C-alpha positions in Angstrom: 39.1 -19.4 -61.5 36.9 -22.0 -59.8 39.4 -22.4 -57.0 39.4 -18.6 -56.4 35.6 -18.6 -56.3 35.6 -21.4 -53.7 38.1 -19.5 -51.6 35.9 -16.4 -51.7 32.9 -18.4 -50.9 34.6 -19.8 -47.8 35.9 -16.3 -46.8 32.4 -14.8 -47.1 30.9 -17.7 -45.1 33.5 -17.3 -42.3 32.9 -13.5 -42.1 29.1 -14.1 -42.0 29.6 -16.7 -39.3 31.7 -14.2 -37.3 29.1 -11.5 -37.6 26.4 -14.0 -36.6 28.3 -15.0 -33.5 28.6 -11.3 -32.6 24.9 -10.9 -32.7 24.5 -13.8 -30.1 27.3 -12.6 -27.8 26.5 -11.0 -24.5 26.8 -7.2 -24.4 30.4 -6.2 -24.0 31.8 -4.6 -20.9 32.1 -0.9 -21.2 35.9 -0.2 -21.0 35.5 3.6 -20.9 32.8 3.7 -18.2 33.7 5.8 -15.1 32.1 3.4 -12.7 32.0 -0.4 -12.8 29.5 -2.1 -10.6 28.5 -5.8 -10.1 25.2 -6.3 -8.3 24.7 -9.6 -6.5 21.3 -11.2 -6.2 21.2 -14.4 -4.3 17.8 -14.1 -2.6 14.5 -15.4 -3.8 12.7 -12.5 -2.0 10.7 -10.5 -4.6 11.4 -7.2 -2.8 15.2 -7.8 -3.0 14.9 -8.7 -6.7 13.0 -5.4 -7.3 15.6 -3.6 -5.2 18.6 -4.9 -7.3 16.8 -3.7 -10.5 16.1 -0.4 -8.8 19.7 0.1 -7.9 20.8 -0.7 -11.5 18.3 1.7 -12.8 19.3 4.4 -10.4 23.0 4.0 -11.3 22.2 4.4 -15.0 20.1 7.4 -14.4 22.7 9.1 -12.2 25.8 8.4 -14.3 24.3 7.8 -17.8 24.4 4.6 -19.7 27.8 5.3 -21.2 29.5 6.2 -18.0 28.5 3.2 -15.8 29.0 -0.5 -16.5 26.5 -2.6 -14.5 26.2 -6.4 -14.4 23.7 -8.2 -12.2 24.9 -11.7 -11.2 22.2 -14.1 -10.0 23.0 -17.4 -8.2 21.4 -19.6 -5.6 17.7 -18.7 -4.9 18.4 -15.3 -6.7 18.5 -17.1 -10.0 14.7 -17.0 -10.1 15.0 -13.3 -11.1 16.3 -14.5 -14.4 13.7 -17.1 -15.1 11.7 -16.2 -18.3 8.4 -16.1 -16.4 9.6 -13.7 -13.7 7.3 -10.8 -13.2 10.3 -8.4 -13.7 11.0 -9.6 -17.3 9.9 -6.2 -18.7 12.2 -4.3 -16.5 15.1 -6.7 -17.3 14.4 -6.2 -21.1 14.4 -2.4 -20.6 17.6 -2.3 -18.6 19.4 -4.6 -21.0 18.3 -3.0 -24.2 18.3 0.7 -23.3 21.0 0.9 -20.7 23.4 -2.0 -21.5 23.0 -3.7 -18.1 24.2 -7.3 -18.3 22.6 -10.2 -16.5 24.6 -13.3 -15.6 23.0 -16.6 -14.5 24.9 -19.2 -12.5 25.1 -22.5 -14.4 25.9 -24.4 -11.1 22.6 -23.2 -9.7 20.8 -23.9 -12.9 22.0 -27.6 -12.8 20.8 -27.9 -9.2 17.4 -26.3 -10.0 17.0 -28.5 -13.0 17.7 -31.6 -10.9 15.2 -30.5 -8.2 12.4 -29.6 -10.6 13.0 -32.5 -13.0 13.2 -30.1 -15.9 15.3 -27.1 -17.0 13.5 -23.8 -16.5 13.7 -21.3 -19.3 15.9 -18.3 -18.6 15.2 -14.8 -19.7 16.5 -14.0 -23.1 18.9 -11.4 -21.6 20.5 -13.8 -19.2 24.0 -15.1 -20.1 25.0 -18.3 -18.4 28.3 -18.3 -16.5 30.0 -21.2 -15.0 29.6 -20.0 -11.4 28.0 -16.8 -10.1 30.6 -16.4 -7.4 33.4 -16.9 -9.8 31.9 -14.3 -12.1 31.7 -11.8 -9.3 35.4 -12.5 -8.3 36.5 -12.1 -11.9 34.7 -8.7 -12.2 36.0 -7.5 -8.8 39.5 -8.4 -10.0 38.9 -6.1 -13.0 38.0 -3.2 -10.8 34.3 -3.6 -10.4 32.7 -2.6 -7.1 30.5 -5.4 -5.6 27.2 -4.3 -4.2 24.7 -6.6 -2.6 21.5 -4.6 -2.1 
């Protein structure tokens, strides 16, 4: 009986671990969305950062959050959009939480920025690190996403 109890304990622990990892996972792609769009931001220009968020918002308003899958990929100087202290943090939260827009942050750029600054800047809670921004874009395009660089 004790052996059976230990087995159940391990099983429950594994299930809970699996559920916990699901809570920390990035929002899933929307496989049934009519439109799939990847937006590139590689500029530090505040107006271009605002523009990329406007485009994402307009796509969601036009098609509806269930019918459009939008991911914003930030790399190079555009990574600053996804810094925790960016003035657009509220808009990013809103797009992520209410519309399912995903935000990917280039780890290659992050390493370079960390080296240049001497410390690692904190990313927005909605940003998911990816190995390389350009690679993420290529992967999404190969899955049928349309690339837009506002």
